[in-house]
N, C-alpha and C positions, 0 to 999 in steps of 0.2 A: 258563064262557066270559065273555069281556069284553063289557061292555054298550056300546050306542051312545053313551050319555052319557059313558062313560069314554073312548071313542075321541075324542069331541069335546074333552074336557078335555086329553088328551094332545096332540092337534093344536094346541091353543091355546098350548102351551108352546114352539111354534116362534117365537112373537112376544114381543119383549122386554117389552111392556106387561103381558102376562099372566104372564110369568116373574117380574116384579117384584111383581105383585099377589099371586101364590100362593107366592112365594119357593121355587119348585121349578124344576128343569130335567131334561132327558133326556140320558142317555148311552146310545149304542146300538152294537151290533156285538159279535160273539162275543169278540174279544180284550179290548176295554175292559170288557165285563161280566164276563168271566172274571177279569181283574185285580182288579176291585172285589170280587168274591166271595172271592178269595183274601186280600185285604188285611185284612179284619176290623176296620178302623179307621173306616170310613165307613158310616153307617146308610143302608140301602136302604129307601126308603118303599114302592116298588112294583117288582115284577119282572114284566115282561110277556114271554111267550115262547111259542113253538109247543109243542104237546103232545110232539112228538118230542124237542125240546131239553130240556124239563123231565124227561121220563122217563129220559133218559140221565144226568142230573145230580141226580136227586132226593135221594139220601142226603147230598149236599154242601150242599143248600139249607136244611136244617133250621135255623130261627132266624136266617137271614141276611137275610130281608126281612119287613117288616111285613105285606106283602100279596103274594100270588103269583097272577097272572092268566094263564089260558091264552088264546091268540089263534091264529087260523089265518092262513095266508099272506096272505089277502085283507085281514084286519084289520091285519096288520103293514104292508102296502103303503099303507094309508090313514094310518097313524101316522107312518111313517118319513120322513126327509128324504133318505135315501140312494137312489141309483138302483136298487140291488138291495136289496130288503127284508131286514133282518137276522132272525135266528132269535130274538134276545132283545134287550131294552132294559131299562133301569132308570130310575126316577124318584128323584132325590136332592134334598135340601134345599139351597138356596143358603145357604152359611154367612155369618154376620154377622162380617165381618172388619174390624179396625181396625189400621192399621199401627203397630207398635211401633218408633219411630224409633231408640230406644236399641239394640234388637236388630239392626235393619237396619244401623246404623252400625258393627257389629263385623265385617262380612263383605262380600262382593261382592253387589250387587243390581242390578236393571235398572230404568230409568225409560223409559217410552214416551210420546212426545208425539204424540197423535192418529194412532195406527196404526189405520187404518180397515178394512183388508182382513182378514176373518175367518181366511182361510187363513194369512196372515202371522202374525197374533196366535197362532193355535194352534201353528204351527211354532216361534215364539219361546218359548212356554211349554214345549214339548217340549225345545228346546235348553237352556233354563235348567235343567230337571231333569237333563239329561245331564251338565251341568257343575257340578251341586251347588248351584246358585243357588236360594234358597228364597223370595225376595220379588221381586215386580215391582210397581212403582208406575206407575199409569196415570192420565192425566187423563180427564175425562169425555168427551173427543172420541174416545177409543179405542173400538174395537168391543167389544161385550159378550162377556166371556169365557165366558158360558154359552149363547151362540149355538150351535146344533147344529153348524155348520161349524167353529167354534173348538174345541168339545169333541172333535169327530172328528179334527181336525188335531193336537190335542195328544196323542192316542193314550194317554190316561190320565194324562198328566203334570199335568193340572189338579188332580188329587187329591193331588199332592205339592208343588206350588208355590202360594204364596199370592199371589193377584192382588188388589191394592188399588186402588180408584178413589178418588182423593184430590185435594186442592188441591196440584198438583204444584209450583208456585212456592213455596208455603208450606212444603212438606215439604223441598224442596231448600234453602231458606233455613235451616231448623232444622238440617239435616244439616251445613251449612257452618259452623255455630257451633263445630264442632270443626276447628281449623286444620289438623289432620293428615289430615282426610278429604277425598279428592279426588272431584271430579265430572268425568267424562271424556265430553265431547260428541263425537259423530261428525260429521265434516264432509267436504266434498270436498277441502278444503285444510287441512292441519294436520300435526302431528308423526306420522310413520309409526308405526303401532301397534306394530311390532316394535322400535321404538327407545325406547318409553316405559320409564322406570326402573321396576324391580320394586316392587310394593306388595302389601299383604296384604288391603286392603279398599278400598271405594269404590263409587261409583254410575256405571253405564255408561248413558249417555243416548242414545237414538235418536229421530230425528224422523220426521215424516210422510213417507209414501211419495213425495210429489211436492214438498212445500214445505220439508222438512227441519225443523230445530229452530226453535221459535217465538222471536221476539225477546224475549219476556218472560222466557224461561228463560236467556238468554245471560249475564246478570250473575252467575249461580251456577255457571257452567262454569269449572272451574279449569284445564282443559287441553283443547285442541282436537286431536283425533286423526283420522287418516285411514287407510284401507286402500289402500296403493299397488297399482297394477295390476302384472301380471306384466312380464317383461322385454320390453316392446315400446314403441316410440316413440309410436305413435298408436293407443291402444286404440279399439276399434270401439264401445264402450259408455261412457257417462259415469259410471256408478256401479253398485254391486251392489244387488240386491234387499235390502230391509231385513232380512228373515229370514236371508238368507245373510250379511249383514254382522254380525248378532248372533252367528252361529256362529263367524265368524272372530275377532271381538273377544273373545268368551268364551274361546275356545281359547287365546288369548295371555295374557289377564289372570289366568285361574285356574290357570295352569301352575305358578306359584311358591307 
């Protein structure tokens, strides 16, 4: 059975300070854990689950985790950040990622400027995975992608999309050294996204939920784009939620 000290450690991973210190994070819930177990490309450091969950899957667990710990429902309730305690969770290492701008410059990628809501970030990661986008560049003002709420909202996509925390102006400047590479910033006023000429690669830039794109990034934007509202003269809202905007823009730009 799981020890009190181990429960304390797992609870500490809710906090960014301790995630950074231990370089580990938690993914929880039957679907996410099941996807990780089937994937076989990501090393599981610890698998924590109820006895019933473990007994039902025992043959499939051989060699899949460095450590397997049994916990009862009360233990899981102490560890989880979910309203309903899951039957299983895993502890994973935070990967050491460094953006390869040469690789990024060959396809579509996302850039996020201070996206602070964990739910938005998780949904954006999930959307990127759906449209085959493999790299997301974030500045340090963005939410931590290993925050439990982000991990949950990404629904496992975090394990397929590389999220890089980087000097965003510097990365955009380097990418712009290729004159054929476009950086498309999303604004309330710009070229309608449906009218943008077709391209095969580029960076899709999205700004903060309330303030939009930072002024320091504007010099690197090659095209200002917008999502026009439906056929109505006076829309009742000013703009789309950023996660919804990402979905619309990705659906347009990745179609060619």
